[in-house]
C-alpha positions in Angstrom: 35.0 26.1 22.1 31.8 27.0 23.8 29.1 24.3 23.8 26.3 24.0 26.4 27.8 26.8 28.4 31.2 25.1 28.7 34.6 26.4 27.8 36.4 23.1 28.2 36.1 21.9 24.6 33.5 19.3 25.8 29.8 19.5 25.9 27.7 18.1 28.7 26.6 15.4 26.3 30.2 14.5 25.4 31.2 14.4 29.1 28.4 11.9 29.8 29.4 9.9 26.8 33.0 9.7 27.6 33.3 9.7 31.4 32.7 7.5 34.5 33.7 4.2 33.0 30.7 3.7 30.7 28.3 5.8 32.7 28.0 8.0 29.7 26.8 5.2 27.5 24.2 4.1 30.0 23.0 7.7 30.3 22.8 8.1 26.6 20.8 4.8 26.2 18.4 6.1 28.9 18.0 9.4 27.0 17.2 7.6 23.7 13.7 7.0 22.6 12.6 3.4 22.1 12.8 4.0 18.4 16.5 5.1 18.7 17.3 2.1 20.8 15.7 -0.1 18.2 17.7 1.6 15.4 20.9 1.0 17.3 20.4 -2.8 17.3 18.4 -4.0 14.3 16.0 -1.3 13.0 14.1 -3.6 10.6 13.8 -6.6 13.0 10.3 -8.1 13.4 8.4 -6.4 16.2 5.7 -8.1 18.3 2.2 -6.7 17.4 -0.2 -5.3 20.0 -2.4 -8.4 19.9 -2.6 -11.7 18.0 -2.7 -10.9 14.3 -4.8 -12.5 11.6 -2.5 -11.4 8.8 1.3 -11.1 8.6 1.5 -9.0 5.4 -0.5 -7.1 2.9 -0.6 -7.1 -0.9 -2.3 -3.9 -2.1 -3.5 -4.0 -5.8 -3.9 -0.3 -6.5 -6.1 0.5 -9.5 -4.9 4.0 -10.3 -7.6 6.3 -11.7 -10.7 5.0 -9.9 -12.6 1.9 -11.1 -16.3 2.1 -11.1 -18.0 0.0 -8.3 -21.4 0.1 -10.1 -19.8 -1.5 -13.1 -17.7 -4.1 -11.3 -18.9 -5.4 -7.8 -21.9 -3.2 -6.8 -24.9 -3.9 -9.2 -27.7 -1.4 -9.3 -31.0 -2.6 -10.9 -32.7 0.8 -10.5 -29.8 2.5 -12.4 -30.5 0.2 -15.3 -34.3 0.8 -15.0 -33.9 4.6 -14.8 -31.2 5.0 -17.4 -31.4 8.5 -19.0 -33.5 10.0 -16.2 -32.5 12.7 -13.7 -30.9 11.6 -10.4 -33.8 11.8 -7.9 -31.8 13.4 -5.1 -29.1 16.0 -4.8 -25.6 15.6 -6.1 -22.7 16.3 -3.8 -22.0 20.0 -3.0 -18.4 19.6 -4.3 -18.0 17.8 -7.6 -15.0 17.4 -9.9 -16.8 18.2 -13.1 -20.4 18.8 -14.4 -22.5 15.7 -14.9 -25.8 14.9 -16.5 -28.4 12.2 -16.2 -28.3 8.6 -14.9 -26.1 6.2 -17.0 -26.7 2.4 -16.7 -23.9 -0.1 -16.6 -22.9 -1.5 -20.0 -22.1 -4.8 -18.4 -24.4 -7.5 -17.0 -23.9 -9.0 -13.5 -24.4 -12.6 -12.4 -24.0 -14.4 -9.1 -21.0 -16.7 -8.5 -19.9 -19.3 -6.0 -21.7 -20.7 -3.0 -22.1 -17.2 -1.6 -23.8 -15.9 -4.7 -22.0 -12.6 -4.7 -22.6 -10.6 -7.8 -19.7 -9.7 -10.2 -19.9 -8.0 -13.6 -18.7 -9.4 -16.9 -15.6 -7.3 -16.5 -14.1 -9.8 -14.0 -15.0 -13.4 -15.0 -11.7 -14.8 -13.6 -11.8 -13.0 -10.3 -15.4 -14.0 -10.0 -14.3 -17.6 -9.6 -12.7 -16.6 -6.3 -15.8 -14.8 -5.1 -16.1 -17.0 -2.0 -12.7 -15.7 -0.9 -13.6 -12.0 -1.4 -14.9 -9.7 1.3 -16.5 -6.9 -0.8 -16.6 -3.5 0.8 -19.4 -1.6 -0.9 -19.5 1.4 1.4 -16.0 2.9 1.3 -15.9 6.7 1.1 -13.4 9.6 1.1 -13.4 13.3 1.1 -11.6 14.5 -2.0 -12.8 14.3 -5.7 -9.4 15.0 -7.2 -6.9 12.3 -8.0 -4.0 13.9 -6.1 -5.8 14.5 -2.9 -7.7 11.1 -3.1 -4.5 9.2 -3.8 -2.8 10.8 -0.8 -5.8 10.1 1.4 -5.8 6.5 0.5 -2.1 6.0 0.7 -1.2 8.3 3.7 -4.5 9.1 5.5 -4.2 12.8 4.6 -5.1 14.6 1.4 -3.4 17.9 2.2 -0.4 17.3 4.4 2.8 15.3 3.9 2.3 12.2 6.0 3.9 8.7 6.2 2.3 6.2 3.8 0.4 3.2 5.1 3.2 0.8 4.1 5.7 2.9 6.0 3.4 2.8 9.1 3.1 -1.0 8.8 6.9 -1.4 8.4 7.5 0.9 11.4 5.0 -1.0 13.5 6.0 -4.6 12.6 9.4 -4.5 11.0 10.2 -7.1 8.4 10.4 -10.9 8.5 13.4 -10.9 6.3 16.3 -8.6 7.3 17.8 -8.9 3.7 14.7 -7.1 2.2 12.9 -3.9 3.0 9.7 -4.0 4.9 7.8 -2.2 2.1 8.1 -2.7 -1.6 6.2 -0.8 -4.3 6.1 -2.4 -7.8 5.8 0.0 -10.7 4.4 2.9 -8.7 2.9 5.9 -10.5 4.9 9.2 -10.1 1.7 11.3 -10.8 -0.8 12.7 -8.3 1.4 12.7 -5.2 4.3 10.7 -6.6 6.8 9.5 -4.1 4.7 10.9 -1.3 2.3 8.1 -1.8 5.0 5.6 -0.7 7.3 7.8 1.4 8.0 7.8 5.1 7.6 11.6 5.7 8.7 12.2 9.3 9.2 8.5 10.1 12.8 7.4 9.8 13.8 6.9 6.1 14.3 3.2 6.5 10.5 2.7 6.6 9.9 4.3 3.2 8.7 2.2 0.3 11.5 0.8 -2.0 10.3 1.4 -5.6 10.8 -1.3 -8.2 10.3 0.3 -11.6 7.7 2.9 -12.5 4.2 2.8 -14.0 5.3 4.5 -17.2 7.7 1.7 -18.1 7.1 -2.1 -18.8 7.3 -4.2 -15.7 9.8 -6.5 -17.4 12.3 -3.6 -17.0 11.4 -3.1 -13.3 14.4 -3.5 -11.0 15.3 -2.1 -7.6 18.0 0.4 -8.5 21.7 0.2 -7.5 21.7 -3.3 -6.0 24.6 -4.5 -8.1 28.1 -3.2 -7.8 30.4 -4.4 -10.6 33.2 -2.1 -9.7 34.5 -3.6 -6.5 34.1 -7.0 -4.8 31.7 -7.8 -2.0 34.6 -8.1 0.4 35.9 -4.6 -0.5 32.4 -3.2 0.0 32.2 -4.8 3.4 35.5 -3.1 4.4 34.3 0.2 3.1 31.0 0.0 5.0 32.8 -1.0 8.2 35.0 2.0 7.9 32.1 4.3 7.0 30.1 3.0 10.0 33.0 3.5 12.3 33.4 7.1 11.2 29.7 7.8 11.4 29.3 6.3 14.8 32.3 8.4 16.0 30.5 11.4 14.7 27.3 10.3 16.6 29.3 10.1 19.9 30.6 13.7 19.5 27.5 15.4 18.1 24.5 13.3 19.2 23.1 13.3 15.6 21.7 9.9 16.1 18.6 9.5 14.0 19.9 11.0 10.8 23.2 9.1 10.7 21.7 5.8 12.0 19.2 6.0 9.1 22.1 6.5 6.7 24.1 3.7 8.2 21.1 1.3 8.1 20.3 2.2 4.5 23.8 1.3 3.5 23.8 -2.0 5.4 20.4 -3.0 4.0 21.5 -2.1 0.4 24.6 -4.3 1.0 22.4 -7.3 2.1 19.9 -6.7 -0.7 22.6 -7.3 -3.3 22.2 -11.0 -2.8 18.4 -11.3 -2.1 16.8 -8.8 -4.6 18.2 -10.4 -7.8 16.8 -13.8 -6.7 13.3 -12.3 -6.3 13.5 -10.3 -9.6 14.6 -13.4 -11.6 11.5 -15.3 -12.4 13.2 -17.9 -14.6 12.8 -20.5 -11.9 9.0 -20.3 -12.2 7.3 -23.2 -14.1 5.4 -22.7 -17.3 2.2 -23.5 -15.5 2.8 -20.7 -13.0 3.6 -18.2 -15.7 0.5 -19.1 -17.6 -1.5 -18.8 -14.4 -0.5 -15.2 -14.2 -1.2 -14.5 -17.9 2.5 -14.2 -18.7 1.9 -16.0 -22.0 -0.5 -13.4 -23.3 0.5 -9.8 -24.4 -2.5 -8.1 -22.8 -1.9 -9.7 -19.3 1.9 -10.1 -19.3 2.8 -6.7 -17.8 0.4 -6.8 -14.8 0.9 -10.6 -14.5 4.6 -10.0 -13.9 3.8 -7.5 -11.2 1.5 -9.9 -9.4 4.0 -12.7 -9.6 6.7 -10.5 -8.2 4.3 -9.6 -5.3 3.9 -13.2 -4.5 7.7 -13.7 -4.5 8.2 -10.8 -2.1 5.3 -12.0 0.1 6.7 -15.5 0.5 10.1 -13.9 1.5 8.6 -11.9 4.4 8.1 -8.4 3.0 5.3 -6.8 5.1 3.6 -4.5 2.6 3.8 -4.9 -1.2 2.0 -2.4 -3.4 1.2 -3.3 -7.0 0.0 -0.4 -9.2 -2.0 -0.8 -12.4 -1.7 2.6 -14.1 -2.1 2.0 -17.8 -0.6 5.2 -19.2 -3.1 5.3 -22.0 -6.4 5.0 -20.2 -5.9 4.1 -16.5 -9.3 3.6 -14.8 -10.2 7.3 -15.3 -13.0 7.0 -17.8 -14.5 10.5 -18.1 -15.5 9.4 -21.6 -15.7 6.0 -23.4 -16.4 4.0 -20.3 -17.1 0.9 -22.3 -13.8 0.6 -24.0 -11.7 2.0 -21.2 -12.9 -0.2 -18.4 -13.0 -3.2 -20.8 -9.3 -2.7 -21.7 -8.3 -2.2 -18.1 -10.1 -5.2 -16.8 -8.7 -7.4 -19.5 -5.2 -6.4 -18.3 -5.8 -7.2 -14.6 -8.5 -9.8 -14.3 -6.5 -12.9 -15.1 -3.4 -11.9 -13.2 -5.3 -11.1 -10.0 -7.1 -14.4 -10.2 -3.8 -16.1 -10.8 -2.3 -14.4 -7.7 -5.2 -15.5 -5.5 -4.9 -19.1 -6.9 -1.2 -19.2 -6.4 -1.3 -17.7 -2.8 -4.0 -20.3 -1.9 -2.1 -23.2 -3.4 1.1 -22.3 -1.5 -0.7 -21.8 1.8 0.2 -18.1 1.9 -3.3 -16.6 1.5 -4.2 -17.7 5.0 -1.7 -15.2 6.5 -1.7 -12.6 3.6 -4.3 -9.9 3.2 -5.0 -8.9 -0.4 -6.6 -5.5 -0.9 -8.0 -4.3 -4.2 -9.3 -0.8 -5.2 -8.6 2.7 -6.4 -8.6 6.2 -4.9 -12.3 6.6 -5.5 -15.2 5.3 -7.7 -17.3 6.7 -10.5 -20.6 8.5 -10.6 -23.9 6.8 -11.6 -24.6 10.0 -13.7 -23.0 10.5 -17.0 -20.2 12.8 -17.9 -20.8 13.7 -21.5 -22.8 10.8 -22.9 -20.6 7.8 -22.3 -18.3 8.5 -19.3 -18.4 8.8 -15.5 -16.9 11.4 -13.2 -14.9 10.9 -10.0 -17.0 9.8 -7.0 -15.4 9.7 -3.5 -18.9 9.6 -1.9 -19.3 5.8 -2.1 -17.2 3.2 -3.8 -16.1 -0.4 -3.7 -12.9 -2.1 -2.6 -12.4 -5.7 -1.6 -10.2 -7.8 0.6 -9.3 -11.4 0.5 -7.3 -13.8 2.6 -6.1 -13.6 6.1 -8.7 -12.8 8.7 -11.6 -11.7 6.6 -14.9 -13.3 5.8 -15.0 -14.8 2.3 -18.1 -14.5 0.1 -19.2 -11.5 2.2 -20.6 -8.1 1.3 -20.1 -5.3 3.8 -22.0 -2.1 3.6 -24.0 -0.6 0.8 -24.5 2.4 -1.4 -27.9 4.0 -2.3 -30.1 2.6 -5.0 -28.0 4.2 -7.7 -24.6 3.8 -6.2 -23.7 7.5 -5.5 -23.4 7.6 -1.7 -22.3 5.1 0.9 -25.4 4.6 3.1 -25.0 1.4 5.2 -22.0 0.6 7.4 -20.2 3.5 5.9 -16.4 2.9 5.9 -14.3 6.1 5.7 -10.7 5.7 4.5 -9.6 6.1 8.1 -11.8 3.1 9.0 -10.3 1.1 6.2 -6.8 1.8 7.6 -7.9 1.1 11.2 -9.3 -2.3 10.0 -6.2 -3.2 8.0 -4.0 -2.5 11.0 -6.2 -4.5 13.3 -5.9 -7.5 10.9 -2.1 -7.1 11.3 -2.5 -7.1 15.1 -1.9 -3.3 15.5 -4.1 -1.0 17.5 -4.4 2.1 15.2 -4.6 4.4 18.3 -1.4 3.0 19.8 0.6 3.0 16.6 2.0 6.5 17.0 5.1 8.5 16.3 6.0 11.7 18.1 7.0 14.5 15.8 7.2 18.3 16.3 5.6 18.0 19.7 2.6 15.9 18.6 1.8 12.2 18.4 0.8 11.2 14.9 -0.9 8.1 13.6 -2.1 6.8 10.2 -5.7 7.4 11.2 -5.1 10.9 12.6 -7.8 11.4 15.3 -10.4 9.1 13.6 -10.8 5.5 12.5 -13.2 2.7 13.5 -12.4 -1.0 13.1 -15.0 -2.9 11.0 -15.0 -6.0 13.3 -18.0 -7.4 11.3 -15.8 -8.4 8.4 -13.4 -10.5 10.6 -13.7 -14.3 10.1 
């Protein structure tokens, strides 16, 4: 056989691996990247951050479809005054669909808490936590379509396959619990990017999000698949995995196919360990009646999203780094091109109480102080009407909020114009949002890189500015 120019039946690689009383192993270890060396020991082990973190984990409450900032957390008195008039400045060059004149919000706003931050009638329960919220009124993106905007928010790119932010965080920090993945996504939507929104792309597969259910099915049926094996005993599974690992590592020694096989070995091992841990998290029967009521589990309208939020807390307290919870009502979502009044009302009724319950529960358990909660959608809605009672997509300026570890509570950051169309003050691009999130976790977004195809990649691409002003 001829390999690497040799006719001896051994490649140069295999000679180094097998000769000189262990010299080969030392040489191979020297040739490995840091990532390969990490994979060879414990690939999901916790990793020291670049600097002292303010947060240990993130819960991302993703409102699929694009909630309207000007109807929720960004009141615009001039929009109310000028209802029915023409927008007094130019609309964006690229729009998703034709729009008409200004449309006032159907909901009233009032100030809450010691901070006096304004919240609309849509979120009366979340409003009670306003002094814990850091409201980001100046987020903006680049894509007015759901698919591109979802990918931009979740991966940092709207036109290329890139690792999701949860995967980057799992890669950068590992997990605090070796029996669970570093990244869990609860009831994710399979539309508009689908699995790409929680995939690992060119990062090793072990950093991809582990899905639990799907958005199109009730959360009460949500389970992590294939964590129970009723065919053979745990002892037999252990013997099988040991044999499989031995065969695969023998193949690695002879071929050097390290990354692919190590990822496969590690996925089998994690799945084996998860068999014990995942059912415990999924089983909420140990929760008190008071806790279930706190999340709205006793009401039909809030039970579904309430379960998702409760599961997020259970994963967070067990050391999962990034938990994504998706609200994607298959009937209306937050995408109200028409019938804004009924659509946003229905959506807010489903999520308002559960989100407030999550914030209360995290705070009571002392977890909010090291957990960052992020709320928002892929974009906002226009202040001008689509038809006579809807709003179109608006990535030019929209609202998200953070709560918990490391951010100022009762604080508004940035602003949109007088009608809520464009971000104008302390503009926060999606790359800036990602850079800020990573900084709260103790990660320098410019140092969190992965070399692929001859280039160093990062979540923030070649941009990103940390919003230090929101840090407590």
